[in-house]
SERO-4910 file (N, C-alpha, C, O; in steps of 0.05 Angstrom, whole numbers):
BEGIN
 pado doro    nc1    nc2    nc3   cac1   cac2   cac3    cc1    cc2    cc3    oc1    oc2    oc3
  Unk    A   -295     90    408   -267     96    418   -276     71    449   -299     68    458
  Unk    A   -255     60    457   -254     48    472   -250     55    502   -236     75    508
  Unk    A   -264     38    522   -269     51    543   -251     48    564   -235     30    559
  Unk    A   -247     60    587   -225     61    605   -240     59    636   -263     64    638
  Unk    A   -226     51    654   -232     54    683   -238     82    684   -229     96    666
  Unk    A   -253     96    707   -264    126    708   -226    128    724   -211    111    734
  Unk    A   -224    158    721   -203    165    743   -217    177    761   -237    191    757
  Unk    A   -204    171    788   -218    167    811   -206    197    826   -184    198    838
  Unk    A   -226    224    823   -225    249    840   -230    252    858   -247    237    868
  Unk    A   -216    273    874   -224    282    897   -229    317    896   -210    332    890
  Unk    A   -252    325    900   -260    357    903   -245    369    929   -252    364    952
  Unk    A   -228    383    925   -214    401    954   -218    426    945   -207    437    926
  Unk    A   -238    435    965   -254    461    960   -277    462    947   -279    465    922
  Unk    A   -300    458    970   -328    449    962   -347    478    968   -364    477    986
  Unk    A   -344    496    957   -354    526    950   -376    520    932   -382    497    925
  Unk    A   -388    538    926   -409    547    910   -402    531    878   -417    516    865
  Unk    A   -376    539    870   -369    530    845   -367    501    837   -368    491    815
  Unk    A   -362    489    867   -359    462    866   -393    451    863   -399    437    844
  Unk    A   -412    459    883   -431    451    880   -450    460    858   -464    443    848
  Unk    A   -453    483    851   -469    493    829   -453    485    795   -464    482    774
  Unk    A   -430    485    801   -414    480    771   -400    448    766   -411    430    753
  Unk    A   -378    446    777   -371    423    774   -375    398    784   -369    379    769
  Unk    A   -387    393    812   -400    366    814   -422    356    797   -422    333    789
  Unk    A   -443    375    790   -462    363    773   -460    355    749   -474    337    739
  Unk    A   -439    369    735   -429    364    709   -416    342    705   -421    329    685
  Unk    A   -394    331    728   -378    314    730   -398    289    733   -392    268    722
  Unk    A   -421    291    748   -435    268    753   -450    259    723   -465    239    722
  Unk    A   -445    273    705   -457    272    677   -436    251    659   -442    241    637
  Unk    A   -416    248    670   -391    228    659   -383    211    669   -359    210    668
  Unk    A   -397    186    684   -394    169    702   -374    149    687   -356    139    701
  Unk    A   -375    144    662   -352    137    648   -328    146    651   -311    128    655
  Unk    A   -321    168    651   -291    185    644   -291    187    683   -276    168    688
  Unk    A   -297    196    704   -292    207    729   -308    195    746   -332    194    741
  Unk    A   -297    186    767   -309    176    789   -303    190    811   -279    191    818
  Unk    A   -326    207    828   -322    227    845   -320    210    876   -339    201    889
  Unk    A   -291    211    882   -284    187    898   -287    199    932   -286    186    953
  Unk    A   -292    231    930   -284    244    956   -289    267    955   -294    275    932
  Unk    A   -292    287    976   -297    316    984   -274    324   1005   -266    309   1022
  Unk    A   -264    350   1002   -250    359   1029   -254    387   1027   -253    397   1004
  Unk    A   -260    403   1049   -262    428   1049   -257    431   1078   -264    415   1097
  Unk    A   -240    459   1080   -233    466   1114   -257    474   1131   -256    476   1156
  Unk    A   -283    478   1113   -308    470   1129   -318    444   1128   -327    437   1106
  Unk    A   -319    432   1143   -327    402   1135   -356    403   1126   -363    388   1107
  Unk    A   -370    414   1136   -397    415   1127   -409    417   1103   -431    408   1097
  Unk    A   -387    435   1081   -393    438   1054   -384    412   1044   -398    403   1026
  Unk    A   -361    396   1054   -354    375   1038   -377    349   1042   -382    332   1025
  Unk    A   -388    354   1068   -409    333   1074   -439    338   1056   -454    320   1049
  Unk    A   -441    365   1053   -461    370   1029   -458    352   1004   -472    335    995
  Unk    A   -438    361    998   -431    352    971   -431    322    971   -441    312    951
  Unk    A   -422    308    988   -427    275    988   -455    267    996   -461    243    994
  Unk    A   -472    285   1007   -499    278   1010   -513    288    981   -532    275    974
  Unk    A   -504    308    965   -514    312    937   -509    290    920   -528    283    907
  Unk    A   -489    280    917   -473    264    907   -491    233    912   -500    219    894
  Unk    A   -492    230    931   -504    202    944   -484    190    953   -487    165    956
  Unk    A   -464    199    958   -438    181    971   -417    192    963   -418    212    950
  Unk    A   -390    178    971   -368    188    967   -360    191    997   -378    194   1014
  Unk    A   -322    190   1005   -317    198   1017   -315    225   1026   -317    245   1011
  Unk    A   -308    227   1056   -309    264   1064   -280    255   1084   -276    237   1100
  Unk    A   -264    278   1073   -239    279   1091   -236    304   1102   -242    327   1096
  Unk    A   -219    290   1129   -214    310   1148   -194    332   1140   -195    353   1153
  Unk    A   -178    328   1122   -156    346   1121   -147    340   1092   -156    320   1081
  Unk    A   -130    357   1076   -117    354   1053   -100    334   1050    -97    319   1030
  Unk    A    -82    333   1087    -54    310   1079    -69    284   1087    -54    264   1087
  Unk    A    -97    278   1095   -111    257   1088   -119    254   1059   -112    231   1051
  Unk    A   -126    264   1048   -129    258   1017   -103    252   1003   -103    233    987
  Unk    A    -81    263   1005    -61    265    992    -47    239    996    -32    231    978
  Unk    A    -49    224   1022    -39    205   1038    -52    181   1024    -38    161   1020
  Unk    A    -78    181   1014    -98    159   1010    -89    145    977    -96    157    956
  Unk    A    -77    127    977    -70    108    948    -94    103    926    -90     98    902
  Unk    A   -119    104    938   -140    103    918   -145    131    898   -157    130    876
  Unk    A   -135    152    910   -140    177    903   -121    180    873    -96    179    877
  Unk    A   -131    185    845   -115    187    827   -106    222    822    -85    232    817
  Unk    A   -126    230    825   -121    262    812   -142    282    831   -162    274    842
  Unk    A   -133    304    832   -145    329    851   -158    349    836   -144    361    820
  Unk    A   -181    355    837   -195    375    829   -190    402    848   -201    404    870
  Unk    A   -175    418    840   -166    434    854   -182    465    862   -168    485    856
  Unk    A   -205    469    873   -223    486    876   -219    507    895   -237    524    900
  Unk    A   -196    509    908   -190    526    929   -189    552    921   -193    557    898
  Unk    A   -184    576    942   -182    601    936   -158    604    922   -140    587    920
  Unk    A   -159    635    908   -137    631    890   -112    635    895    -95    631    878
  Unk    A   -107    643    921    -87    638    941    -76    613    942    -52    609    949
  Unk    A    -91    596    936    -92    564    950    -78    549    929    -60    533    935
  Unk    A    -85    553    904    -86    537    876    -51    531    877    -44    508    871
  Unk    A    -32    549    884     -4    537    877      2    520    894     11    499    884
  Unk    A     -1    523    924     13    507    946     -1    481    947      7    460    956
  Unk    A    -27    485    935    -49    450    944    -32    432    917    -22    409    919
  Unk    A    -35    450    893    -22    437    869      4    425    876     11    401    875
  Unk    A     18    447    883     51    432    889     51    409    904     68    391    899
  Unk    A     29    406    926     30    388    946     25    355    932     36    333    934
  Unk    A      1    366    918    -15    340    904      3    331    886      3    306    885
  Unk    A     19    343    871     39    335    853     62    313    867     68    290    860
  Unk    A     73    329    887     91    320    896     79    287    913     94    268    916
  Unk    A     54    289    919     47    263    933     33    240    906     21    218    905
  Unk    A     44    258    888     37    240    864     11    230    847      6    210    834
  Unk    A     -4    254    851    -29    263    845    -29    279    818    -16    300    815
  Unk    A    -46    268    798    -50    289    774    -67    310    784    -79    307    805
  Unk    A    -69    332    768    -84    366    783    -96    376    760    -82    378    740
  Unk    A   -120    383    759   -139    396    749   -145    421    776   -154    420    799
  Unk    A   -135    444    757   -136    468    784   -157    489    765   -160    489    741
  Unk    A   -171    505    784   -185    529    776   -164    551    769   -140    550    776
  Unk    A   -177    572    754   -155    586    747   -147    613    766   -168    621    778
  Unk    A   -132    623    771   -112    623    752    -92    597    769    -94    591    792
  Unk    A    -75    587    753    -61    565    758    -44    568    778    -36    547    789
  Unk    A    -33    595    787    -19    605    808    -21    637    806    -29    648    785
  Unk    A    -13    649    827     -8    682    829     14    690    814     13    714    807
  Unk    A     37    675    804     63    687    787     65    669    773     56    647    778
  Unk    A     79    676    749     87    658    725    110    636    734    114    614    724
  Unk    A    125    649    759    145    630    767    137    606    783    150    585    787
  Unk    A    112    613    792    105    588    810     84    573    791     68    556    799
  Unk    A     86    583    765     69    563    751     90    546    733     83    526    720
  Unk    A    115    554    733    141    543    720    141    526    744    137    505    732
  Unk    A    143    519    768    154    502    782    129    481    789    133    459    798
  Unk    A    112    489    786     86    472    779     91    449    759     91    425    763
  Unk    A     96    462    733     94    449    705    124    429    705    129    409    691
  Unk    A    142    444    726    173    425    725    165    401    746    175    379    743
  Unk    A    149    407    765    140    379    782    129    365    767    136    342    765
  Unk    A    110    373    753     94    352    739    110    335    721    110    310    722
  Unk    A    124    350    704    144    345    683    157    314    701    151    291    695
  Unk    A    176    323    722    189    308    731    179    278    742    192    257    741
  Unk    A    154    281    753    135    261    758    120    247    739    106    228    747
  Unk    A    122    254    710    107    237    696     77    245    703     61    228    695
  Unk    A     66    266    716     41    276    719     24    286    700     37    293    681
  Unk    A      0    290    697    -16    305    682    -23    332    699    -30    330    722
  Unk    A    -23    352    688    -31    378    705    -45    398    684    -35    408    663
  Unk    A    -73    403    694    -84    421    670   -104    442    688   -110    439    712
  Unk    A   -111    460    673   -121    487    694   -142    496    671   -140    496    647
  Unk    A   -162    506    687   -188    516    676   -174    547    662   -150    552    666
  Unk    A   -188    564    649   -218    555    637   -218    527    616   -198    520    603
  Unk    A   -243    515    615   -249    496    601   -264    506    569   -268    493    548
  Unk    A   -269    532    577   -292    546    553   -281    530    522   -296    516    508
  Unk    A   -254    535    516   -247    537    486   -257    503    478   -251    495    455
  Unk    A   -271    484    497   -272    457    489   -310    455    488   -323    434    487
  Unk    A   -317    480    489   -346    481    479   -358    475    446   -341    485    431
  Unk    A   -369    469    439   -375    463    412   -381    487    397   -371    489    375
  Unk    A   -398    508    407   -393    534    393   -363    543    389   -353    551    367
  Unk    A   -352    541    413   -327    555    413   -306    543    385   -293    554    367
  Unk    A   -308    521    391   -296    492    376   -308    500    346   -289    501    330
  Unk    A   -329    506    336   -340    503    310   -334    527    304   -333    529    280
  Unk    A   -329    554    317   -323    577    303   -291    574    296   -281    583    275
  Unk    A   -279    560    312   -245    556    316   -242    537    281   -226    544    264
  Unk    A   -254    521    280   -262    508    253   -265    524    229   -249    523    210
  Unk    A   -282    539    230   -289    556    210   -269    577    209   -263    581    185
  Unk    A   -254    594    224   -228    610    222   -208    589    211   -191    599    196
  Unk    A   -207    567    215   -181    551    202   -187    547    174   -168    544    158
  Unk    A   -215    546    165   -218    539    135   -230    565    127   -248    563    110
  Unk    A   -225    585    136   -223    608    120   -245    622    113   -245    636     93
  Unk    A   -263    619    128   -287    626    119   -294    657    125   -315    667    118
  Unk    A   -270    675    144   -272    697    145   -243    710    134   -234    730    146
  Unk    A   -231    702    115   -210    705    104   -186    705    128   -185    689    147
  Unk    A   -169    726    120   -142    720    137   -148    741    170   -143    765    170
  Unk    A   -158    729    193   -156    747    214   -136    764    220   -112    760    214
  Unk    A   -144    782    234   -126    807    239   -127    818    266   -107    829    276
  Unk    A   -152    816    279   -155    832    303   -179    816    317   -201    809    309
  Unk    A   -167    813    339   -186    799    370   -194    820    390   -178    837    398
  Unk    A   -221    817    400   -233    832    421   -230    823    443   -222    799    439
  Unk    A   -232    827    468   -239    812    484   -246    827    509   -228    843    516
  Unk    A   -273    825    530   -285    836    538   -296    823    559   -316    808    554
  Unk    A   -283    826    591   -303    811    616   -296    834    640   -276    839    655
  Unk    A   -326    847    635   -322    868    645   -357    873    670   -373    891    665
  Unk    A   -361    857    690   -382    855    704   -393    875    727   -376    886    741
  Unk    A   -418    879    730   -433    896    754   -410    884    777   -400    862    781
  Unk    A   -407    916    792   -397    909    818   -395    888    830   -415    882    843
  Unk    A   -375    871    832   -378    846    850   -384    843    871   -398    825    880
  Unk    A   -370    867    887   -387    865    920   -418    872    912   -427    879    934
  Unk    A   -437    873    896   -459    873    893   -478    853    897   -501    854    905
  Unk    A   -460    829    888   -472    803    890   -455    781    897   -465    759    899
  Unk    A   -425    788    903   -411    759    914   -410    762    944   -406    785    951
  Unk    A   -412    745    961   -410    750    996   -379    750    997   -370    761   1017
  Unk    A   -361    741    980   -333    742    983   -314    757    971   -289    755    973
  Unk    A   -331    780    952   -313    796    935   -287    806    942   -270    815    927
  Unk    A   -287    804    969   -256    821    984   -234    797    981   -210    801    983
  Unk    A   -242    776    977   -219    750    966   -208    753    938   -185    746    930
  Unk    A   -227    763    923   -215    758    888   -199    786    886   -188    792    864
  Unk    A   -198    804    909   -184    827    905   -165    832    919   -157    856    918
  Unk    A   -151    810    936   -129    804    952   -100    803    948    -79    815    950
  Unk    A   -114    776    937    -95    757    925    -90    762    893   -109    770    880
  Unk    A    -68    757    883    -67    761    851    -51    782    841    -37    798    854
  Unk    A    -55    780    812    -43    799    800    -56    822    791    -45    844    791
  Unk    A    -81    819    782    -99    840    776   -127    824    767   -129    799    768
  Unk    A   -147    842    759   -172    826    742   -164    807    727   -176    786    730
  Unk    A   -145    809    710   -139    796    687   -132    771    701   -136    751    687
  Unk    A   -122    766    725   -120    734    739   -143    720    740   -140    696    741
  Unk    A   -165    729    741   -191    715    743   -213    716    727   -224    696    718
  Unk    A   -221    743    721   -241    751    707   -232    745    669   -248    734    654
  Unk    A   -202    754    659   -195    757    633   -186    731    624   -182    730    600
  Unk    A   -182    708    637   -176    685    628   -199    673    606   -191    661    586
  Unk    A   -224    677    609   -241    675    587   -239    689    565   -239    673    546
  Unk    A   -236    713    559   -230    716    533   -197    713    520   -189    712    497
  Unk    A   -184    711    542   -154    704    536   -147    678    526   -131    672    509
  Unk    A   -163    663    539   -159    635    538   -171    626    506   -161    609    491
  Unk    A   -192    644    501   -209    638    467   -182    652    451   -170    637    435
  Unk    A   -172    678    455   -158    686    438   -128    669    429   -121    671    406
  Unk    A   -113    654    449    -92    646    452    -95    616    439    -78    604    427
  Unk    A   -125    607    445   -129    581    431   -125    585    400   -108    574    387
  Unk    A   -144    604    391   -140    612    364   -129    613    348   -132    604    325
  Unk    A   -104    634    361    -86    653    354    -50    647    358    -32    657    346
  Unk    A    -51    625    385    -25    625    388    -20    646    418    -37    660    429
  Unk    A      2    644    425     16    658    444     19    688    433     19    695    409
  Unk    A     21    710    462     21    733    458     54    737    457     70    723    469
  Unk    A     58    760    441     92    771    443    100    787    452    124    789    456
  Unk    A     81    808    459     84    832    477     55    847    485     33    840    476
  Unk    A     59    867    502     33    878    507     41    911    523     60    918    537
  Unk    A     22    924    514     18    947    524    -14    954    543    -37    949    537
  Unk    A     -1    968    571    -31    964    585    -32    987    599    -15   1006    599
  Unk    A    -57    985    612    -63   1005    631    -81    996    658   -106    997    658
  Unk    A    -66    988    680    -79    978    705    -79    992    728    -59   1005    737
  Unk    A   -103    990    740   -108   1014    761   -131   1008    779   -143    987    773
  Unk    A   -140   1021    803   -157   1017    821   -175   1042    810   -170   1066    810
  Unk    A   -200   1028    800   -226   1048    798   -238   1059    821   -241   1082    829
  Unk    A   -245   1030    831   -255   1033    863   -244   1030    878   -238   1007    880
  Unk    A   -233   1047    900   -209   1048    916   -222   1033    945   -209   1022    963
  Unk    A   -246   1036    944   -253   1021    976   -291   1012    967   -307   1023    952
  Unk    A   -293    990    982   -315    975    971   -327    966    999   -315    966   1021
  Unk    A   -357    957    993   -379    948   1012   -386    924   1008   -406    922    993
  Unk    A   -377    901   1018   -397    879   1013   -426    884   1014   -435    899   1031
  Unk    A   -443    873    997   -475    884    996   -490    853   1003   -514    851   1009
  Unk    A   -477    835   1003   -498    809   1002   -484    791   1028   -463    800   1037
  Unk    A   -494    771   1037   -485    751   1051   -481    759   1080   -485    782   1087
  Unk    A   -475    741   1096   -465    747   1123   -452    765   1131   -455    775   1153
  Unk    A   -426    773   1109   -412    799   1119   -418    823   1105   -400    840   1101
  Unk    A   -447    827   1096   -456    846   1085   -450    873   1101   -465    874   1121
  Unk    A   -435    891   1098   -432    920   1105   -406    922   1110   -396    943   1118
  Unk    A   -385    893   1106   -361    903   1109   -343    910   1088   -339    898   1067
  Unk    A   -330    937   1097   -315    946   1080   -284    937   1073   -267    931   1090
  Unk    A   -278    937   1047   -247    936   1042   -240    951   1020   -254    966   1006
  Unk    A   -205    943   1019   -197    962   1005   -177    937    975   -159    920    978
  Unk    A   -188    942    956   -180    921    940   -147    931    934   -139    952    925
  Unk    A   -128    901    943   -100    902    942    -89    902    910    -66    908    904
  Unk    A   -112    892    890    -99    887    863   -112    911    838   -135    918    838
  Unk    A    -97    917    825   -118    929    800   -151    917    793   -155    894    785
  Unk    A   -172    937    798   -200    925    788   -210    932    758   -234    931    751
  Unk    A   -190    940    743   -198    951    722   -170    952    702   -153    969    710
  Unk    A   -162    937    677   -144    932    664   -154    931    637   -172    916    630
  Unk    A   -141    949    623   -143    956    586   -118    947    580   -100    952    596
  Unk    A   -114    932    559    -89    921    551    -93    918    510   -114    914    497
  Unk    A    -64    922    502    -63    924    477    -43    901    467    -19    906    467
  Unk    A    -51    878    458    -33    852    447    -25    850    422    -38    855    401
  Unk    A      2    840    425     16    837    396     13    804    397     15    795    420
  Unk    A     11    791    383     15    759    379     39    751    364     48    764    346
  Unk    A     50    730    373     74    722    359     72    718    332     91    723    317
  Unk    A     40    706    319     35    705    285     29    726    277     19    725    255
  Unk    A     30    756    288     21    782    281     -8    791    280    -16    812    269
  Unk    A    -22    773    295    -49    777    304    -52    810    323    -32    818    335
  Unk    A    -70    822    323    -76    849    340    -94    836    358   -108    818    351
  Unk    A    -94    847    386   -116    842    400   -125    870    423   -110    887    431
  Unk    A   -147    868    429   -154    890    451   -166    872    474   -182    854    469
  Unk    A   -159    878    495   -168    864    520   -182    891    536   -169    912    537
  Unk    A   -209    889    549   -219    907    574   -236    886    592   -253    870    584
  Unk    A   -227    889    614   -236    872    638   -231    890    670   -212    902    680
  Unk    A   -261    885    678   -261    898    707   -280    888    727   -300    875    718
  Unk    A   -278    891    746   -294    890    772   -314    925    779   -332    929    796
  Unk    A   -304    940    764   -319    957    769   -344    966    756   -357    982    769
  Unk    A   -352    960    735   -376    963    723   -379    946    699   -360    935    688
  Unk    A   -402    945    692   -406    932    661   -404    945    640   -410    969    642
  Unk    A   -396    935    615   -388    951    593   -401    931    567   -399    907    567
  Unk    A   -409    942    552   -427    929    531   -412    921    501   -420    912    480
  Unk    A   -384    928    512   -366    920    489   -364    895    486   -361    882    507
  Unk    A   -366    880    459   -368    845    456   -354    832    473   -332    840    478
  Unk    A   -364    812    484   -343    798    501   -324    782    484   -304    772    495
  Unk    A   -327    780    456   -302    766    440   -312    767    411   -333    758    403
  Unk    A   -293    780    396   -305    786    368   -277    778    355   -257    781    368
  Unk    A   -275    768    333   -253    767    318   -255    773    285   -267    761    267
  Unk    A   -237    794    283   -246    805    253   -222    798    227   -198    804    228
  Unk    A   -235    785    207   -216    783    191   -222    796    162   -241    811    158
  Unk    A   -200    787    140   -203    812    120   -235    805    103   -243    820     85
  Unk    A   -247    784    109   -268    775     95   -299    777    111   -322    781    102
  Unk    A   -290    773    132   -316    776    155   -310    770    184   -287    763    189
  Unk    A   -325    771    200   -319    766    219   -335    740    242   -347    722    229
  Unk    A   -336    737    268   -351    721    283   -348    738    314   -329    751    322
  Unk    A   -374    734    325   -376    745    352   -387    716    366   -403    702    354
  Unk    A   -376    709    390   -390    691    413   -383    700    436   -372    721    442
  Unk    A   -393    677    453   -385    678    485   -361    668    490   -359    644    484
  Unk    A   -343    679    499   -317    663    510   -326    642    537   -311    625    545
  Unk    A   -347    645    546   -350    637    577   -370    614    568   -365    590    571
  Unk    A   -393    624    557   -417    598    556   -415    587    533   -404    600    515
  Unk    A   -424    560    528   -426    545    505   -458    554    493   -477    556    509
  Unk    A   -461    558    469   -492    563    463   -511    579    469   -535    574    472
  Unk    A   -493    607    473   -497    624    474   -505    643    451   -518    663    456
  Unk    A   -497    634    424   -509    645    399   -475    655    387   -455    664    398
  Unk    A   -484    648    361   -457    655    347   -472    677    326   -496    676    320
  Unk    A   -453    696    317   -455    721    297   -437    722    277   -413    722    284
  Unk    A   -441    723    256   -414    731    230   -429    749    214   -453    755    214
  Unk    A   -406    758    198   -414    787    181   -397    784    162   -380    766    164
  Unk    A   -399    800    138   -389    802    117   -372    836    116   -383    857    122
  Unk    A   -354    835    111   -337    858    110   -334    877     87   -315    893     82
  Unk    A   -357    874     74   -365    883     47   -396    897     52   -400    920     44
  Unk    A   -422    879     67   -442    885     69   -446    895     94   -464    910    101
  Unk    A   -428    886    109   -432    893    141   -453    877    154   -448    871    178
  Unk    A   -477    868    142   -499    851    154   -488    832    169   -471    816    160
  Unk    A   -500    833    196   -495    814    211   -515    792    215   -538    800    214
  Unk    A   -513    768    218   -530    749    216   -518    726    240   -496    723    251
  Unk    A   -541    715    242   -532    691    263   -527    664    251   -538    657    231
  Unk    A   -508    649    266   -501    619    253   -508    600    271   -503    601    295
  Unk    A   -526    576    254   -532    554    277   -514    549    295   -490    551    292
  Unk    A   -531    541    323   -511    531    338   -513    502    335   -535    492    329
  Unk    A   -489    486    341   -486    459    341   -503    443    357   -503    446    382
  Unk    A   -514    431    349   -539    413    366   -537    407    392   -555    406    408
  Unk    A   -500    401    396   -494    384    427   -487    405    441   -473    401    461
  Unk    A   -494    432    433   -482    453    460   -502    452    476   -525    444    472
  Unk    A   -492    461    496   -508    465    526   -525    496    526   -512    517    525
  Unk    A   -547    497    525   -561    516    527   -544    542    545   -543    541    570
  Unk    A   -533    562    532   -523    582    540   -510    574    570   -520    584    590
  Unk    A   -490    557    572   -478    548    597   -451    538    595   -444    526    574
  Unk    A   -433    541    615   -409    529    611   -410    506    625   -419    505    648
  Unk    A   -396    479    607   -397    450    619   -367    450    634   -344    450    625
  Unk    A   -377    450    659   -343    454    678   -341    421    685   -329    415    705
  Unk    A   -352    402    668   -343    375    671   -327    367    647   -323    343    645
  Unk    A   -318    383    630   -305    379    601   -274    385    609   -260    366    604
  Unk    A   -262    407    620   -236    404    627   -226    380    646   -203    371    644
  Unk    A   -246    367    668   -234    344    685   -233    321    665   -214    305    665
  Unk    A   -253    319    649   -262    296    633   -240    299    614   -228    278    609
  Unk    A   -233    316    606   -206    320    578   -174    303    601   -157    287    594
  Unk    A   -177    311    621   -151    308    637   -160    276    646   -141    261    643
  Unk    A   -175    267    653   -184    239    657   -173    222    631   -158    202    634
  Unk    A   -182    231    605   -176    221    581   -141    218    575   -128    198    569
  Unk    A   -135    248    579   -105    240    573    -92    231    595    -68    233    590
  Unk    A    -95    223    617    -84    209    637    -82    178    627    -62    164    626
  Unk    A   -110    170    620   -113    145    609    -99    129    584    -91    106    582
  Unk    A   -101    153    564    -90    150    531    -67    158    534    -54    153    513
  Unk    A    -50    174    556    -20    182    556    -15    202    531      6    202    518
  Unk    A    -37    217    524    -31    244    510    -38    267    526    -55    267    544
  Unk    A    -19    292    515    -26    316    525    -53    329    536    -71    321    521
  Unk    A    -63    343    555    -82    356    566    -86    376    543    -69    387    530
  Unk    A   -110    378    542   -121    405    518   -123    434    544   -121    457    536
  Unk    A   -125    428    564   -131    453    579   -101    457    599    -99    451    623
  Unk    A    -79    467    580    -56    461    582    -39    483    605    -44    507    608
  Unk    A    -21    468    619    -12    485    642      9    509    631     12    529    645
  Unk    A     23    505    609     37    521    595     16    546    586     17    569    593
  Unk    A      0    535    570    -22    565    565    -35    576    584    -44    598    578
  Unk    A    -40    566    611    -45    581    640    -24    586    647    -29    600    667
  Unk    A      4    584    644     24    597    660     21    627    638     21    649    648
  Unk    A     19    624    615     27    651    597      6    658    600     10    682    601
  Unk    A    -27    654    603    -44    678    618    -34    695    640    -35    720    639
  Unk    A    -21    677    664    -12    687    683      5    716    675      1    739    683
  Unk    A     26    704    653     52    724    650     40    748    633     52    770    632
  Unk    A     17    744    622      0    770    606     -6    784    623      1    808    621
  Unk    A    -23    776    650    -31    795    671     -9    808    677    -11    833    674
  Unk    A     22    797    690     45    809    700     49    829    680     50    852    688
  Unk    A     52    824    650     59    841    637     48    868    633     60    889    628
  Unk    A     17    862    639     -3    889    629      8    911    654     12    935    652
  Unk    A     10    895    676     13    909    700     41    925    695     42    949    700
  Unk    A     63    909    686     90    923    682     83    940    661     83    964    670
  Unk    A     78    939    643     73    959    622     60    981    628     67   1003    623
  Unk    A     33    972    644     20   1003    658     35   1018    671     32   1043    668
  Unk    A     57   1009    690     81   1020    705     99   1034    687    100   1058    686
  Unk    A    114   1017    674    132   1030    654    121   1054    629    133   1074    620
  Unk    A     99   1046    626     85   1060    608     97   1059    580    101   1078    565
  Unk    A    103   1032    573    114   1027    547    108    998    539     96    985    556
  Unk    A    116    983    513    114    962    509    134    938    531    158    940    536
  Unk    A    118    919    539    134    900    545    133    869    529    113    858    519
  Unk    A    158    861    531    158    831    516    144    813    537    137    821    559
  Unk    A    142    787    528    132    763    546    157    745    539    173    747    521
  Unk    A    154    727    561    181    707    556    167    677    553    181    659    544
  Unk    A    143    671    558    133    646    552    117    647    531    105    665    519
  Unk    A    123    614    527    104    608    503     92    581    509     98    567    528
  Unk    A     72    574    490     67    544    489     57    532    460     58    545    439
  Unk    A     50    515    461     39    496    438      9    493    441     -4    479    457
  Unk    A     -2    511    419    -35    504    413    -47    487    420    -39    467    408
  Unk    A    -70    479    440    -83    454    440    -90    450    411    -90    464    391
  Unk    A    -97    421    417   -109    404    384   -134    407    387   -144    402    409
  Unk    A   -147    414    366   -175    413    366   -190    392    372   -183    370    363
  Unk    A   -211    393    388   -228    367    391   -237    350    373   -241    328    384
  Unk    A   -242    349    354   -249    335    334   -279    326    327   -297    341    333
  Unk    A   -284    302    316   -305    289    313   -323    278    336   -347    282    340
  Unk    A   -309    267    347   -307    249    368   -298    257    401   -283    241    412
  Unk    A   -303    273    411   -294    282    439   -302    265    466   -321    251    473
  Unk    A   -282    270    476   -270    245    506   -294    245    519   -298    226    535
  Unk    A   -316    265    515   -343    266    532   -363    258    521   -385    258    532
  Unk    A   -359    249    498   -385    232    486   -388    208    485   -408    199    475
***
């Protein structure tokens, strides 16, 4: 694969996800991505990342970033409420964008971002990048090859322990957005829709299980807050191709429901929809025997490679091809959350209006190899 000049990124939003996730992994791909600089409303955060990287420009404001002609792409790691306005401003300034999930708070906002990117000939991509993992790609290949017969049911679960018990800013996740589906459920949903395409209609239950919470860690420990969005959602999904799915997600307590499971007429697979290298299990629909499948040698040990999404964007920019972490798919996930809320309120099935073309499999040689 021929080489090209690395795409110059600026990280906007230099909190823990940048410090522990994106920056160290992007540094592993210097031939694809150049970390040109950092910007955060709390300047010491940006300075700390620059020091951690051994260099990089520290910007005083987003406006300064967007005015810099050397900046090619923005890595948008701001809060959920900040994803849409920053991405829109970056696109209008002629910058490519990779955004953390969700792409926006509403599907209408996502449409505006997509139209802006299309109008300007820019690339727009959105997390999660977990389908790009080696285990996730391996299971997808096996399903396409017919290893479990005709797939018919998929289960996704993302129910974590009480968020306020371990996250110092848990209230920020419950103040803006659609529901817990906007932030937690994209992991199982991105796998479901990558494997089986768009969802056609849903039936759901959305509610607040814990109406008042108290931060238990960090400098604001003891602060009381009331979630403004549903903290627990259950949904039944009907895919456009006839598949059926079940989704369970919440910030109200842990569940031992499988994180991700696909059943077919001949067998099934279970794997982690978030981390690569966490292990794959398979079974026969005749014997019921469950056994492990060898993990691909290149898989990270039970971890998410945060760098793969931006690297795929960089490769798409240079090779003028579609991104795999598609904004159309990201918009569809936001609409799933919206329609689950609507279905819960109406007490009936609700149709989805958005569609997308499933991403291309990574293939034998990935952009990050």
